[in-house]
Structures are given as C-alpha cells and as structure tokens.
All heavy atoms as an XYZ file, in Angstrom:
881
protein
N       0.842     -1.189      0.000
C       0.000      0.000      0.000
C       0.880      1.243      0.000
O       1.917      1.276      0.656
C      -0.899     -0.001      1.235
C      -2.000      1.034      1.212
C      -3.109      0.686      0.236
O      -3.057     -0.361     -0.409
N      -4.086      1.552      0.096
N       0.455      2.234     -0.750
C       1.194      3.486     -0.847
C       0.444      4.573     -0.076
O      -0.766      4.701     -0.203
C       1.358      3.910     -2.318
C       2.021      5.271     -2.412
C       2.164      2.871     -3.076
N       1.161      5.303      0.727
C       0.549      6.408      1.471
C       1.166      7.732      1.018
O       2.377      7.823      0.804
C       0.767      6.264      2.982
C       0.074      5.079      3.618
C       0.903      3.818      3.543
O       2.125      3.861      3.651
N       0.239      2.688      3.345
N       0.309      8.725      0.893
C       0.751     10.073      0.562
C       0.330     10.980      1.700
O      -0.858     11.045      2.043
C       0.127     10.550     -0.748
C       0.392      9.698     -1.989
C      -0.291     10.324     -3.204
C       1.876      9.562     -2.244
N       1.280     11.674      2.272
C       0.995     12.568      3.390
C       1.313     13.994      2.964
O       2.463     14.322      2.671
C       1.819     12.186      4.632
C       1.536     13.150      5.772
C       1.490     10.754      5.051
N       0.274     14.808      2.944
C       0.412     16.212      2.540
C       0.521     17.109      3.768
O      -0.037     16.811      4.825
C      -0.802     16.643      1.715
C      -1.015     15.844      0.442
C      -2.459     15.464      0.220
O      -3.157     15.242      1.220
O      -2.887     15.375     -0.940
N       1.187     18.207      3.597
C       1.278     19.207      4.659
C       1.523     20.568      4.036
O       1.892     20.665      2.859
C       2.409     18.864      5.640
O       3.650     18.844      4.976
N       1.300     21.613      4.832
C       1.613     22.967      4.386
C       0.433     23.838      4.053
O       0.598     25.026      3.772
N      -0.766     23.294      4.049
C      -1.932     24.120      3.770
C      -2.224     25.058      4.937
O      -1.610     24.975      5.995
N      -3.175     25.955      4.722
C      -3.559     26.871      5.780
C      -4.243     28.101      5.250
O      -4.684     28.141      4.099
N      -4.329     29.098      6.115
C      -4.972     30.366      5.786
C      -3.905     31.425      5.553
O      -2.985     31.585      6.366
C      -5.884     30.790      6.934
C      -6.529     32.184      6.841
C      -7.462     32.255      5.639
C      -7.259     32.494      8.135
N      -4.028     32.138      4.457
C      -3.065     33.189      4.125
C      -3.794     34.340      3.464
O      -4.834     34.138      2.823
C      -1.954     32.625      3.203
C      -2.519     32.203      1.857
C      -0.814     33.611      3.039
N      -3.264     35.528      3.619
C      -3.852     36.693      2.963
C      -3.442     36.740      1.504
O      -2.392     36.204      1.121
C      -3.417     37.970      3.668
C      -4.036     38.185      5.038
C      -3.717     39.556      5.607
O      -2.699     40.149      5.279
N      -4.599     40.053      6.470
N      -4.260     37.380      0.707
C      -3.940     37.554     -0.706
C      -2.566     38.204     -0.845
O      -2.226     39.137     -0.112
C      -5.006     38.401     -1.387
N      -1.788     37.681     -1.786
C      -0.429     38.156     -1.983
C       0.606     37.372     -1.209
O       1.811     37.533     -1.436
N       0.155     36.536     -0.307
C       1.055     35.749      0.515
C       1.527     34.483     -0.180
O       1.221     34.243     -1.354
N       2.265     33.677      0.574
C       2.852     32.459      0.028
C       2.607     31.271      0.954
O       2.455     31.434      2.167
C       4.368     32.636     -0.140
O       4.687     33.673     -1.037
N       2.580     30.113      0.354
C       2.514     28.851      1.079
C       3.362     27.835      0.339
O       3.512     27.920     -0.892
C       1.087     28.322      1.189
C       0.131     28.993      2.185
C      -1.266     28.423      2.002
C       0.612     28.793      3.607
N       3.868     26.852      1.079
C       4.601     25.753      0.465
C       3.963     24.442      0.898
O       3.911     24.130      2.084
C       6.056     25.782      0.884
C       6.933     24.785      0.129
C       8.312     24.699      0.731
N       9.255     23.992     -0.111
C      10.248     23.243      0.362
N      10.423     23.122      1.662
N      11.073     22.642     -0.469
N       3.491     23.710     -0.079
C       2.908     22.400      0.185
C       3.957     21.316     -0.008
O       4.819     21.417     -0.885
C       1.731     22.142     -0.753
C       0.605     23.189     -0.775
C      -0.502     22.725     -1.720
C       0.077     23.452      0.598
N       3.848     20.277      0.810
C       4.738     19.126      0.689
C       3.906     17.855      0.653
O       2.831     17.787      1.252
C       5.694     19.051      1.879
O       6.494     20.194      1.971
N       4.418     16.862     -0.033
C       3.741     15.569     -0.094
C       4.818     14.487     -0.113
O       5.625     14.429     -1.045
C       2.861     15.466     -1.326
S       2.159     13.823     -1.605
N       4.785     13.636      0.897
C       5.751     12.548      1.001
C       5.055     11.225      0.719
O       4.019     10.926      1.307
C       6.376     12.536      2.386
N       5.640     10.446     -0.172
C       5.103      9.142     -0.522
C       5.882      8.060      0.214
O       7.110      8.094      0.288
C       5.200      8.913     -2.027
N       5.159      7.093      0.747
C       5.810      5.986      1.453
C       4.983      4.726      1.280
O       3.850      4.759      0.793
C       5.967      6.318      2.935
O       4.707      6.479      3.546
N       5.549      3.625      1.695
C       4.830      2.370      1.594
C       5.647      1.319      0.877
O       6.876      1.360      0.889
N       4.949      0.430      0.214
C       5.635     -0.664     -0.464
C       6.546     -0.098     -1.547
O       6.334      0.995     -2.048
C       4.622     -1.613     -1.090
C       3.758     -0.963     -2.167
C       2.941     -2.000     -2.910
N       2.072     -1.397     -3.901
C       2.448     -1.065     -5.120
N       3.697     -1.269     -5.504
N       1.596     -0.542     -5.977
N       7.537     -0.841     -1.890
C       8.483     -0.377     -2.897
C       7.774     -0.177     -4.226
O       7.062     -1.057     -4.703
C       9.607     -1.403     -3.057
N       7.907      0.976     -4.787
C       7.320      1.235     -6.091
C       8.154      2.280     -6.802
O       8.906      3.021     -6.177
C       5.864      1.693     -5.954
C       5.690      3.060     -5.344
C       5.212      4.118     -6.110
C       5.996      3.300     -4.018
C       5.034      5.366     -5.556
C       5.824      4.561     -3.456
C       5.349      5.585     -4.227
N       8.011      2.315     -8.088
C       8.777      3.245     -8.894
C       7.873      4.400     -9.293
O       6.871      4.206     -9.978
C       9.319      2.541    -10.142
O      10.011      3.447    -10.970
N       8.224      5.585     -8.843
C       7.429      6.774     -9.135
C       7.792      7.306    -10.511
O       8.963      7.449    -10.847
C       7.660      7.851     -8.072
C       7.141      7.383     -6.717
C       6.953      9.147     -8.483
C       7.403      8.357     -5.605
N       6.773      7.622    -11.278
C       6.981      8.272    -12.552
C       6.745      9.773    -12.371
O       7.667     10.541    -12.194
C       6.047      7.688    -13.606
C       6.320      8.278    -14.978
O       7.170      9.149    -15.142
N       5.600      7.814    -15.981
N       5.518     10.165    -12.348
C       5.207     11.588    -12.212
C       4.617     11.887    -10.840
O       3.997     11.030    -10.201
C       4.227     12.017    -13.295
N       4.807     13.118    -10.403
C       4.214     13.606     -9.163
C       3.561     14.941     -9.464
O       4.070     15.709    -10.305
C       5.266     13.769     -8.070
C       6.072     12.508     -7.797
S       7.285     12.706     -6.472
C       6.218     12.476     -5.033
N       2.472     15.217     -8.793
C       1.808     16.472     -9.104
C       0.830     16.913     -8.039
O       0.627     16.223     -7.031
N       0.266     18.076     -8.290
C      -0.741     18.655     -7.417
C      -1.981     19.011     -8.228
O      -1.878     19.571     -9.329
C      -0.200     19.919     -6.741
C       0.873     19.645     -5.741
C       2.222     19.636     -5.962
C       0.682     19.325     -4.365
N       2.879     19.329     -4.801
C       1.968     19.136     -3.799
C      -0.433     19.183     -3.542
C       2.148     18.809     -2.459
C      -0.247     18.863     -2.207
C       1.027     18.688     -1.677
N      -3.116     18.674     -7.657
C      -4.412     19.045     -8.211
C      -5.150     19.836     -7.141
O      -4.793     19.802     -5.959
C      -5.217     17.800     -8.591
C      -4.691     17.059     -9.790
C      -3.492     16.352     -9.739
C      -5.384     17.052    -10.995
C      -3.006     15.671    -10.835
C      -4.913     16.368    -12.100
C      -3.722     15.681    -12.021
O      -3.247     15.016    -13.112
N      -6.194     20.513     -7.542
C      -7.008     21.220     -6.552
C      -8.474     21.144     -6.941
O      -8.822     20.976     -8.118
C      -6.570     22.677     -6.414
C      -6.855     23.554     -7.617
C      -6.251     24.941     -7.422
N      -6.542     25.822     -8.534
C      -6.009     27.036     -8.677
N      -5.149     27.512     -7.759
N      -6.318     27.783     -9.715
N      -9.304     21.278     -5.924
C     -10.750     21.254     -6.144
C     -11.397     22.294     -5.252
O     -11.320     22.206     -4.017
C     -11.317     19.863     -5.854
C     -12.774     19.713     -6.222
C     -13.220     18.271     -6.197
O     -12.577     17.405     -5.607
N     -14.334     17.992     -6.855
N     -12.018     23.260     -5.885
C     -12.760     24.286     -5.170
C     -14.202     23.828     -5.011
O     -14.677     22.974     -5.783
C     -12.699     25.599     -5.937
N     -14.927     24.371     -4.045
C     -16.324     23.957     -3.833
C     -17.156     24.108     -5.107
O     -17.134     25.153     -5.755
C     -16.810     24.914     -2.741
C     -15.580     25.291     -1.993
C     -14.496     25.356     -3.031
N     -17.868     23.050     -5.450
C     -18.735     23.081     -6.611
C     -18.034     22.975     -7.939
O     -18.679     23.086     -8.992
N     -16.727     22.749     -7.905
C     -15.975     22.649     -9.156
C     -15.280     21.302     -9.265
O     -15.126     20.581     -8.293
C     -14.943     23.781     -9.229
C     -15.556     25.175     -9.254
C     -14.540     26.261     -9.509
O     -13.460     26.011    -10.036
N     -14.881     27.487     -9.141
N     -14.861     20.989    -10.486
C     -14.151     19.736    -10.719
C     -12.697     19.857    -10.281
O     -12.134     20.959    -10.236
C     -14.219     19.361    -12.203
C     -15.609     18.965    -12.682
C     -15.592     18.446    -14.109
O     -14.748     18.839    -14.911
N     -16.522     17.576    -14.424
N     -12.112     18.727     -9.980
C     -10.699     18.705     -9.643
C      -9.896     19.057    -10.897
O     -10.185     18.569    -11.993
C     -10.302     17.331     -9.127
C      -8.918     17.267     -8.523
C      -8.655     15.912     -7.882
N      -9.566     15.646     -6.767
C      -9.441     14.603     -5.964
N      -8.436     13.749     -6.112
N     -10.306     14.414     -4.983
N      -8.886     19.903    -10.718
C      -8.099     20.342    -11.868
C      -6.615     20.253    -11.557
O      -6.183     20.378    -10.405
C      -8.442     21.792    -12.237
C      -8.149     22.812    -11.141
C      -8.441     24.239    -11.560
O      -8.980     24.456    -12.658
O      -8.113     25.155    -10.779
N      -5.839     20.060    -12.590
C      -4.390     20.012    -12.453
C      -3.859     21.398    -12.118
O      -4.252     22.391    -12.727
C      -3.750     19.532    -13.751
C      -2.226     19.591    -13.811
C      -1.608     18.551    -12.885
C      -1.748     19.383    -15.239
N      -2.935     21.438    -11.162
C      -2.238     22.678    -10.850
C      -0.825     22.633    -11.446
O      -0.419     23.519    -12.182
C      -2.142     22.901     -9.332
C      -1.334     24.173     -9.029
C      -3.524     22.981     -8.708
N      -0.104     21.566    -11.123
C       1.264     21.427    -11.632
C       1.676     19.971    -11.555
O       1.179     19.219    -10.708
C       2.235     22.290    -10.830
N       2.600     19.601    -12.430
C       3.021     18.214    -12.517
C       4.497     18.182    -12.902
O       4.969     19.024    -13.675
C       2.181     17.486    -13.567
C       2.286     15.994    -13.541
C       1.259     15.403    -14.514
N       1.228     13.966    -14.485
C       0.548     13.251    -13.599
N      -0.150     13.851    -12.682
N       0.576     11.936    -13.639
N       5.224     17.199    -12.363
C       6.630     17.047    -12.704
C       6.903     15.578    -12.945
O       6.479     14.716    -12.167
C       7.539     17.625    -11.591
C       9.006     17.532    -11.986
C       7.277     16.967    -10.245
C       9.928     18.339    -11.062
N       7.613     15.265    -14.020
C       7.849     13.859    -14.318
C       9.130     13.392    -13.633
O       9.688     14.099    -12.791
C       7.877     13.638    -15.829
C       9.137     14.178    -16.479
O       9.976     14.807    -15.836
N       9.276     13.933    -17.777
N       9.587     12.214    -14.002
C      10.732     11.631    -13.312
C      12.016     12.402    -13.572
O      12.985     12.258    -12.833
C      10.913     10.176    -13.726
O      11.028     10.071    -15.127
N      12.002     13.238    -14.581
C      13.160     14.080    -14.843
C      12.914     15.455    -14.296
O      12.664     15.631    -13.116
N      12.954     16.427    -15.146
C      12.724     17.796    -14.695
C      11.642     18.486    -15.509
O      11.462     19.689    -15.414
C      14.024     18.618    -14.771
C      14.565     18.632    -16.217
C      15.064     18.082    -13.807
C      15.707     19.587    -16.430
N      10.952     17.706    -16.325
C       9.919     18.311    -17.156
C       8.692     18.597    -16.307
O       8.196     17.732    -15.594
C       9.544     17.389    -18.331
C      10.761     17.190    -19.237
C       8.376     17.971    -19.108
C      10.520     16.205    -20.367
N       8.247     19.831    -16.380
C       7.093     20.253    -15.594
C       6.017     20.821    -16.509
O       6.298     21.240    -17.640
C       7.489     21.343    -14.585
O       8.012     22.473    -15.296
C       8.541     20.839    -13.612
N       4.800     20.790    -16.035
C       3.749     21.522    -16.720
C       2.816     22.118    -15.668
O       2.630     21.564    -14.586
C       2.995     20.663    -17.740
C       2.270     19.505    -17.120
O       2.888     18.568    -16.654
N       0.949     19.569    -17.119
N       2.284     23.269    -15.996
C       1.468     24.044    -15.077
C       0.144     24.446    -15.723
O       0.074     24.681    -16.928
C       2.196     25.341    -14.678
C       3.460     25.143    -13.884
C       4.689     25.006    -14.515
C       3.429     25.117    -12.493
C       5.854     24.830    -13.784
C       4.592     24.953    -11.746
C       5.799     24.810    -12.407
O       6.957     24.642    -11.673
N      -0.860     24.571    -14.878
C      -2.094     25.196    -15.334
C      -1.797     26.658    -15.634
O      -0.904     27.259    -15.021
C      -3.167     25.090    -14.259
N      -2.532     27.224    -16.565
C      -2.301     28.633    -16.914
C      -2.421     29.528    -15.684
O      -1.681     30.503    -15.542
C      -3.295     29.079    -17.981
C      -2.992     28.495    -19.347
O      -1.855     28.021    -19.554
O      -3.884     28.502    -20.209
N      -3.321     29.182    -14.793
C      -3.552     29.999    -13.601
C      -2.371     29.961    -12.632
O      -2.241     30.830    -11.770
C      -4.817     29.534    -12.879
O      -4.700     28.174    -12.499
N      -1.513     28.952    -12.774
C      -0.384     28.783    -11.861
C       0.938     29.303    -12.438
O       1.889     29.545    -11.679
C      -0.225     27.314    -11.502
N       0.989     29.474    -13.717
C       2.241     29.884    -14.366
C       2.710     31.242    -13.836
O       1.941     32.181    -13.733
C       2.053     29.940    -15.885
C       1.908     28.583    -16.531
C       1.679     28.697    -18.030
C       1.510     27.325    -18.657
N       1.199     27.409    -20.102
N       3.992     31.283    -13.510
C       4.582     32.528    -13.026
C       4.405     32.768    -11.540
O       5.048     33.655    -10.978
N       3.540     31.989    -10.892
C       3.299     32.174     -9.454
C       3.663     30.933     -8.638
O       4.122     31.038     -7.510
C       1.830     32.531     -9.197
C       1.368     33.804     -9.867
C      -0.047     34.177     -9.413
N      -1.024     33.147     -9.747
C      -1.850     32.586     -8.867
N      -1.813     32.952     -7.598
N      -2.728     31.668     -9.262
N       3.427     29.760     -9.225
C       3.677     28.503     -8.513
C       4.893     27.808     -9.106
O       5.187     27.935    -10.308
C       2.479     27.572     -8.632
C       1.219     28.065     -7.968
C       1.155     29.290     -7.325
C       0.075     27.272     -7.994
C      -0.001     29.727     -6.715
C      -1.095     27.694     -7.385
C      -1.136     28.930     -6.757
N       5.570     27.034     -8.249
C       6.723     26.281     -8.711
C       6.699     24.894     -8.076
O       6.604     24.770     -6.852
C       8.014     27.007     -8.333
O       9.142     26.253     -8.727
N       6.799     23.863     -8.911
C       6.794     22.495     -8.419
C       8.207     21.935     -8.480
O       8.968     22.221     -9.409
C       5.813     21.613     -9.226
C       5.634     20.252     -8.555
C       6.257     21.472    -10.688
C       4.493     19.423     -9.147
N       8.552     21.142     -7.482
C       9.857     20.495     -7.448
C       9.713     19.161     -6.727
O       8.702     18.913     -6.070
C      10.895     21.379     -6.751
O      10.514     21.642     -5.410
N      10.722     18.325     -6.852
C      10.668     17.026     -6.195
C      12.039     16.619     -5.703
O      13.059     16.988     -6.281
C      10.074     15.954     -7.115
C      10.868     15.687     -8.367
C      10.112     14.771     -9.319
N      10.185     13.373     -8.915
C       9.582     12.379     -9.564
N       8.853     12.647    -10.638
N       9.697     11.135     -9.141
N      12.026     15.842     -4.631
C      13.244     15.253     -4.068
C      13.087     13.750     -4.217
O      12.359     13.114     -3.456
C      13.387     15.662     -2.601
C      14.684     15.165     -1.976
O      15.225     14.136     -2.448
O      15.148     15.782     -1.019
N      13.742     13.190     -5.217
C      13.570     11.766     -5.503
C      14.070     10.886     -4.360
O      13.534      9.807     -4.122
C      14.278     11.414     -6.807
C      13.602     12.035     -8.015
O      12.393     12.238     -8.030
N      14.389     12.357     -9.032
N      15.099     11.328     -3.676
C      15.643     10.532     -2.577
C      14.637     10.403     -1.433
O      14.633      9.415     -0.704
C      16.931     11.161     -2.065
N      13.776     11.405     -1.313
C      12.780     11.404     -0.234
C      11.378     11.075     -0.736
O      10.424     11.080      0.048
C      12.762     12.775      0.452
C      14.058     13.150      1.145
C      13.935     14.513      1.824
C      15.228     14.895      2.531
N      15.127     16.235      3.177
N      11.244     10.810     -2.038
C       9.909     10.558     -2.625
C       8.935     11.664     -2.226
O       7.789     11.409     -1.840
C       9.358      9.197     -2.186
C      10.024      8.044     -2.912
O      10.651      8.238     -3.968
N       9.913      6.863     -2.372
N       9.393     12.886     -2.329
C       8.616     14.030     -1.886
C       8.487     15.051     -3.009
O       9.453     15.298     -3.741
C       9.270     14.681     -0.656
O       9.315     13.730      0.417
C       8.468     15.896     -0.194
N       7.306     15.617     -3.113
C       7.049     16.672     -4.089
C       6.602     17.919     -3.331
O       5.919     17.824     -2.311
C       6.003     16.243     -5.130
C       4.649     15.952     -4.490
C       5.858     17.271     -6.236
N       7.030     19.061     -3.840
C       6.722     20.339     -3.210
C       5.989     21.251     -4.197
O       6.183     21.159     -5.412
C       8.010     21.038     -2.769
C       8.891     20.202     -1.877
C       9.942     19.472     -2.418
C       8.678     20.141     -0.513
C      10.765     18.691     -1.609
C       9.495     19.373      0.304
C      10.530     18.647     -0.256
O      11.340     17.880      0.550
N       5.182     22.129     -3.645
C       4.545     23.160     -4.458
C       4.708     24.488     -3.741
O       4.100     24.705     -2.689
C       3.066     22.856     -4.690
C       2.346     23.847     -5.614
C       2.874     23.716     -7.050
C       0.833     23.631     -5.586
N       5.550     25.342     -4.289
C       5.726     26.683     -3.749
C       4.714     27.595     -4.416
O       4.712     27.719     -5.647
C       7.145     27.188     -4.004
C       7.402     28.604     -3.528
C       7.339     28.729     -2.015
O       7.865     27.880     -1.299
N       6.695     29.788     -1.529
N       3.863     28.204     -3.625
C       2.815     29.050     -4.155
C       3.032     30.477     -3.679
O       3.018     30.739     -2.475
C       1.436     28.555     -3.711
C       1.165     27.110     -4.086
S      -0.527     26.582     -3.706
C      -0.496     26.646     -1.919
N       3.247     31.379     -4.616
C       3.461     32.789     -4.321
C       2.349     33.637     -4.915
O       1.614     33.175     -5.790
C       4.818     33.241     -4.878
C       5.991     32.482     -4.298
O       5.999     32.116     -3.116
N       7.007     32.239     -5.110
N       2.253     34.854     -4.446
C       1.249     35.800     -4.958
C      -0.135     35.158     -4.978
O      -0.854     35.218     -5.984
C       1.642     36.275     -6.369
O       2.911     36.882     -6.365
N      -0.490     34.542     -3.893
C      -1.758     33.816     -3.826
C      -2.940     34.764     -3.947
O      -2.911     35.911     -3.496
C      -1.840     33.022     -2.529
C      -1.005     31.732     -2.530
C      -0.753     31.231     -1.125
C      -1.715     30.659     -3.364
N      -3.985     34.239     -4.581
C      -5.207     34.992     -4.832
C      -6.388     34.268     -4.175
O      -6.329     33.040     -3.989
C      -5.464     35.101     -6.336
C      -4.314     35.697     -7.128
C      -4.610     35.633     -8.622
C      -3.455     36.206     -9.440
N      -3.739     36.125    -10.907
N      -7.453     34.991     -3.878
C      -8.629     34.311     -3.301
C      -9.124     33.159     -4.163
O      -9.609     32.146     -3.630
C      -9.660     35.438     -3.210
C      -8.840     36.669     -3.018
C      -7.613     36.459     -3.871
N      -8.989     33.269     -5.466
C      -9.451     32.197     -6.351
C      -8.570     30.955     -6.291
O      -8.901     29.926     -6.890
C      -9.573     32.687     -7.800
C      -8.338     33.391     -8.331
C      -8.460     34.904     -8.225
O      -8.916     35.396     -7.160
O      -8.081     35.590     -9.207
N      -7.457     31.014     -5.570
C      -6.635     29.824     -5.351
C      -7.169     28.980     -4.199
O      -6.668     27.877     -3.951
C      -5.188     30.221     -5.041
C      -4.493     30.878     -6.213
O      -4.650     30.390     -7.350
O      -3.770     31.881     -5.996
N      -8.171     29.488     -3.500
C      -8.763     28.751     -2.394
C      -9.357     27.430     -2.881
O     -10.182     27.412     -3.799
C      -9.862     29.585     -1.715
O      -9.252     30.745     -1.121
C     -10.574     28.788     -0.636
N      -8.914     26.337     -2.267
C      -9.350     25.005     -2.691
C      -8.709     23.965     -1.782
O      -7.814     24.282     -0.987
C      -8.951     24.736     -4.144
N      -9.156     22.747     -1.939
C      -8.453     21.616     -1.347
C      -7.415     21.154     -2.367
O      -7.754     20.909     -3.530
C      -9.410     20.460     -0.997
C      -8.616     19.280     -0.424
C     -10.465     20.926     -0.009
N      -6.183     21.055     -1.942
C      -5.086     20.661     -2.827
C      -4.740     19.195     -2.559
O      -4.508     18.800     -1.411
C      -3.876     21.556     -2.597
C      -4.047     22.927     -3.220
C      -4.965     23.830     -2.713
C      -3.304     23.299     -4.341
C      -5.149     25.080     -3.304
C      -3.475     24.540     -4.935
C      -4.403     25.423     -4.410
O      -4.584     26.650     -5.001
N      -4.693     18.429     -3.632
C      -4.435     16.991     -3.543
C      -3.113     16.643     -4.210
O      -2.843     17.079     -5.339
C      -5.541     16.200     -4.230
C      -6.899     16.332     -3.588
C      -7.791     17.309     -4.013
C      -7.288     15.471     -2.567
C      -9.048     17.427     -3.432
C      -8.539     15.581     -1.984
C      -9.409     16.564     -2.416
O     -10.650     16.671     -1.843
N      -2.357     15.842     -3.528
C      -1.127     15.303     -4.097
C      -1.470     14.081     -4.943
O      -2.334     13.276     -4.574
C      -0.182     14.917     -2.966
S       1.339     14.115     -3.483
N      -0.795     13.943     -6.051
C      -0.979     12.786     -6.940
C       0.379     12.200     -7.294
O       1.322     12.933     -7.596
C      -1.718     13.214     -8.206
C      -1.712     12.134     -9.271
O      -0.863     12.117    -10.154
N      -2.655     11.215     -9.174
N       0.436     10.895     -7.250
C       1.646     10.182     -7.674
C       1.228      9.113     -8.677
O       0.263      8.380     -8.447
C       2.360      9.539     -6.470
C       3.419      8.562     -6.952
C       2.994     10.609     -5.597
N       1.953      9.030     -9.762
C       1.704      7.984    -10.763
C       2.946      7.093    -10.816
O       4.065      7.581    -11.001
C       1.416      8.588    -12.125
C       1.200      7.556    -13.222
C       0.609      8.196    -14.454
N      -0.757      8.642    -14.206
C      -1.498      9.288    -15.114
N      -0.983      9.560    -16.300
N      -2.723      9.660    -14.822
N       2.713      5.777    -10.679
C       3.874      4.893    -10.709
C       4.198      4.479    -12.143
O       3.535      4.901    -13.100
C       3.670      3.686     -9.779
C       2.592      2.725    -10.248
O       2.185      2.795    -11.427
O       2.149      1.906     -9.423
N       5.216      3.662    -12.272
C       5.699      3.297    -13.606
C       4.719      2.411    -14.366
O       4.859      2.210    -15.573
C       7.056      2.606    -13.507
O       6.968      1.469    -12.674
N       3.701      1.881    -13.671
C       2.668      1.077    -14.330
C       1.445      1.912    -14.706
O       0.470      1.383    -15.234
C       2.235     -0.071    -13.418
C       3.346     -1.048    -13.116
C       4.055     -0.995    -11.917
C       3.715     -2.022    -14.044
C       5.076     -1.871    -11.653
C       4.737     -2.904    -13.787
C       5.416     -2.833    -12.585
O       6.435     -3.700    -12.323
N       1.512      3.206    -14.391
C       0.390      4.077    -14.703
C      -0.671      4.123    -13.626
O      -1.745      4.710    -13.833
N      -0.402      3.527    -12.479
C      -1.350      3.556    -11.366
C      -1.252      4.903    -10.648
O      -0.156      5.367    -10.333
C      -1.041      2.435    -10.385
C      -1.977      2.348     -9.199
S      -3.604      1.740     -9.658
C      -3.206      0.006     -9.922
N      -2.419      5.495    -10.376
C      -2.481      6.782     -9.673
C      -2.781      6.583     -8.194
O      -3.626      5.757     -7.818
C      -3.573      7.671    -10.271
C      -3.118      8.365    -11.537
O      -1.978      8.848    -11.566
O      -3.915      8.423    -12.496
N      -2.102      7.372     -7.375
C      -2.344      7.398     -5.942
C      -2.633      8.840     -5.543
O      -2.044      9.776     -6.100
C      -1.127      6.882     -5.177
C      -0.738      5.473     -5.545
C       0.181      5.232     -6.564
C      -1.310      4.372     -4.902
C       0.527      3.944     -6.929
C      -0.964      3.079     -5.259
C      -0.055      2.872     -6.264
O       0.285      1.594     -6.635
N      -3.545      8.982     -4.564
C      -3.973     10.318     -4.152
C      -3.812     10.507     -2.650
O      -4.048      9.592     -1.868
C      -5.438     10.542     -4.520
C      -5.690     10.580     -5.986
C      -6.028      9.525     -6.788
C      -5.622     11.717     -6.846
N      -6.168      9.941     -8.095
C      -5.930     11.285     -8.147
C      -5.333     13.064     -6.629
C      -5.955     12.157     -9.236
C      -5.364     13.930     -7.714
C      -5.668     13.480     -8.992
N      -3.440     11.727     -2.266
C      -3.454     12.085     -0.870
C      -4.859     12.462     -0.443
O      -5.784     12.530     -1.254
N      -5.023     12.718      0.846
C      -6.347     13.048      1.379
C      -6.710     14.505      1.153
O      -7.861     14.892      1.319
C      -6.400     12.708      2.865
C      -6.294     11.210      3.145
C      -6.399     10.928      4.635
C      -6.323      9.419      4.891
N      -6.434      9.112      6.344
N      -5.720     15.307      0.830
C      -5.974     16.719      0.549
C      -5.602     17.625      1.703
O      -5.677     17.237      2.866
N      -5.198     18.832      1.351
C      -4.902     19.846      2.352
C      -5.569     21.144      1.921
O      -5.520     21.523      0.749
C      -3.383     20.038      2.533
O      -3.130     20.976      3.585
C      -2.694     20.524      1.261
N      -6.211     21.808      2.869
C      -6.997     22.998      2.537
C      -6.112     24.226      2.454
O      -5.277     24.481      3.341
C      -8.069     23.217      3.608
C      -9.016     24.353      3.290
S     -10.094     23.928      1.931
C     -10.481     25.563      1.293
N      -6.307     24.992      1.402
C      -5.646     26.284      1.244
C      -6.737     27.342      1.140
O      -7.614     27.248      0.271
C      -4.759     26.317     -0.008
C      -4.256     27.739     -0.271
C      -3.592     25.357      0.152
N      -6.696     28.303      2.034
C      -7.674     29.382      2.040
C      -6.943     30.710      1.911
O      -6.052     31.011      2.709
C      -8.509     29.384      3.328
O      -9.151     28.116      3.478
C      -9.576     30.479      3.267
N      -7.317     31.480      0.909
C      -6.695     32.781      0.672
C      -7.751     33.857      0.906
O      -8.756     33.897      0.202
C      -6.127     32.881     -0.749
C      -5.386     34.208     -0.929
C      -5.197     31.708     -1.038
N      -7.510     34.688      1.881
C      -8.468     35.738      2.209
C      -8.133     37.015      1.441
O      -6.978     37.313      1.175
C      -8.452     36.013      3.706
O      -7.188     36.485      4.108
N      -9.176     37.765      1.135
C      -8.976     39.006      0.364
C      -8.729     40.191      1.277
O      -8.878     40.114      2.474
C     -10.187     39.271     -0.525
O     -11.352     39.332      0.269
C-alpha cells in the first residue's frame, strides 16, 4: 500500500505564500510523475502542476509565473511553492503520484484558504 501525506496548507492573505509538501511511502514502487491538483467547492478537480521523473514540468495557466513544483527523488517528496496567492486559489489541494505502471495514488488533501 502506498501512502501520501500532505502538509503545508492553511490560511493566508492575498499576496502571501505557502509551500505544500507531499511525502510518498509504503511498499516499494517506482514513481513516474508527481503532481498537485485542486478542487474548489462546486468545481471539478483540476491540475495545478506536474513534474515527471526528470525535470519536465507543466502548469495550469492559472499557476504559471506564481507557482513552482519540485521534487526530491531521494525522499519521494514533491513540493509546491505558491506565491502571490489569490482568493481564487482557495481550494483543497491533492497530491498525486503515478507509478511506472500508470497507477495513480492520491493524498487526502490539504486545505488552502486565501483571504482578500
């Protein structure tokens, strides 16, 4: 079984910053891509940022220039640095890990609230 533990969410004022972390643990598995998704109330879950086993990243248009994703392969951990946060960034943020077989694993989510 694979466990994903997220941390770093919270309440921040508009213009502020937060750093999310997600550590993967459990049975031995080979991680391919790691990423972050978010879901706001009444909306579908959407991709925020993703990084593959190398250094190739992709971002949602709303995250470009403000968010930065990185990973520490030795720690099986992915980070999301979020700067210049806006009220519309308020959502539950979910960590996602895809293994080399294409299996997806999800964290339980961490709440990010940006006040205006």
